[in-house]
C-alpha positions, 0 to 999 in steps of 0.5 A: 241527496235531495229531500224526499229521497231522490233516487238519482242525485247529482254526482258529487262535484270535485274541485278542479285546478286553475290550469284546466279552467285556463285551457278550457276558456283559452279555447272559448276566448279563441272561438266565441264569436257572436257577442255576449248572449252567444257566450252564454250559449257557448258556456252552457255547452261547455260547462253544462251539456259536455262537462256537467259541471253545473245543472241547467237550473244552477247555470240559469240561476247564475246568468240571472244573477249576473244579468242583475249585476252592472258589467258584462254579464257573460264575462261575470258568468265566465268569472263565476264558473272559475271561481266555483270550479278553482277558487280565486285562481280559477276566476282570474284564469277564466278571466285572462283565458277568455279576454286575452285573445280578443284583447291582443288582437284589438291592441294589434289592430290599434297598432296598424289595423284602422284601414282594414278595420273599416272592412271588418263587417265584410260578408266573409264573416257570414259563417261566424254569424250564422254559428252564433245564431245556432249556439244562441238557438241551442241555448234557448232550446235547452234552457227553455225545456229545463227552466220553462217546463209548464205553460205559466213559466213559458208564458212568462218567457215569451211575454218578456221577450215580446216586450224586449222585442218591442222595447229593446232598451237595457233597461228593459232587460232589468225590468223584465227580470225583476217583473219575472222575479215579482211574479214568481214570488207572488204566484209560482209554487217552489219546487223540490230541487232534484238537479241543482248543483250548488256553487262551491264558492270558498271565498271567505265572507270577510273578503267578499264584504271587502270587495263590495266595500272596494267597489263602491269606494273606488266608484265614489273616490276615483272621480275625486282622486282624478280631480285633486290630482290631474294626470292622464293615467288617473283620469283614464282608470276613472273613466273606464272603471266607471264605464265598466261599473255603471253600465247594465246589459253589457256588450254594446250597451257599453259603447255610448258610455265609452264613446262619450268618455274618449271622443269629447275629451279629444283622446280619440276621434270619431273615425278611429273610434268607429274603426275600432268598433268595426274591428271589435265585431270580428274578433272572439271574446268579450266586446269590453276588450274594446277598451284595449283598442282604445288604450293603444290609439289614444293620443295622450300618454299612456297609450300603446301597450301600457294604455291597453293594459290600463283600460282592460283592467279598469274596465273589468275590475268592477266585475272582479269585485262584484262577483267575489263580493256577491257570490259567497252569499248567494247559496244561502240566499237562494234557499230562502222560500220566497227567493226560490219562488222568485227564482223560477220567474226570474229563470223564465224571464231569462229564457225570454231575454235570450229569446229576444236576443236571439231575434235581435241582434243575433238573427238580424245580423246573422241571417240576411239570405237564404244560404245564411238560414241554411248555414244556421240549420247545418250549424244547429243540426251539428250542435243539437243532434251530432253533439259536436263542440261548439268550437268545432261547429264554429270552424266548420260554419266559417269554412262554409261561409268562406266556400259560399262567398267563393261560389257567389 
């Protein structure tokens, strides 16, 4: 029960099994189209709205923390959810289930889909894109009502969204979150937390410190090892580890880093790189699984399935180490009064970040005709008012989009 005698405390959250986590994330991995921002919407619908594993505030805090960390924010949120629910096995289960479908598809693409890859942005994807717009809009609406309940925080969210729309740079996202935290610390008043669900992290602090140490050791040591012991496997692991460890913003932001690592070195030609990128837009799950495609089609050995596995593990390993290293200290840190005030501003900034992303790239790529807007309205109605699960809305929107194409 919270301080002040809250009459309606949240029910005690029980631990789950890694299998439960795996099955839920597998369904998300099969249906979560639309990129990293949409994934945050799918997670919110699955774990906040439908299952109540987290409150809106605790989920917002988690998203804010993962936005601070380098790497794919949506995958890190998934890892954190699995870690909180079922410990380290849950984190591994969440990552495996959410990543496996798209990784397998892109590996198959790497073996023979290059010709079809150029067509993967066809109009038949309109229903999936419309569903992503609806999912993000639903997340912004729900999180905005909870995390921006007053005019000060609402203004902060809108100001952040305006800045990010005008200056769509990855550093802008980090800057808006930092500014939101500073404004919250200086000007907002901390609230009594009546609906916060603590993250039940059971990772020992010694293991957390070791994970952070390994993160920095690999970041500094892999380039040295690759120089001392020339070999394609080590060079490959080094390149993809650095790409996963040094990118802020995740998703599409990692593509320039990967292009700089694999095209100038001659590991893959520009046309094959772009064909794989086209294929990556058409599959659910995290965009970082594009690494599996690259590992499959590279000219030097190892390639194929082994190359895909090496690249996939290397690009996601920094996220594992950071989540395991940071989360055990998060609960204690967030209860410090200045930090609580800062988090109010950070959560408002996260709503602004999602609002900006709702416009671009989600809306600009998903709504290009009046019929697309009609699909979005229908999908949003099913999510917000009929409360259908997101995976079912995705299927219905895809079917509706395909029907519209047949009628056109």
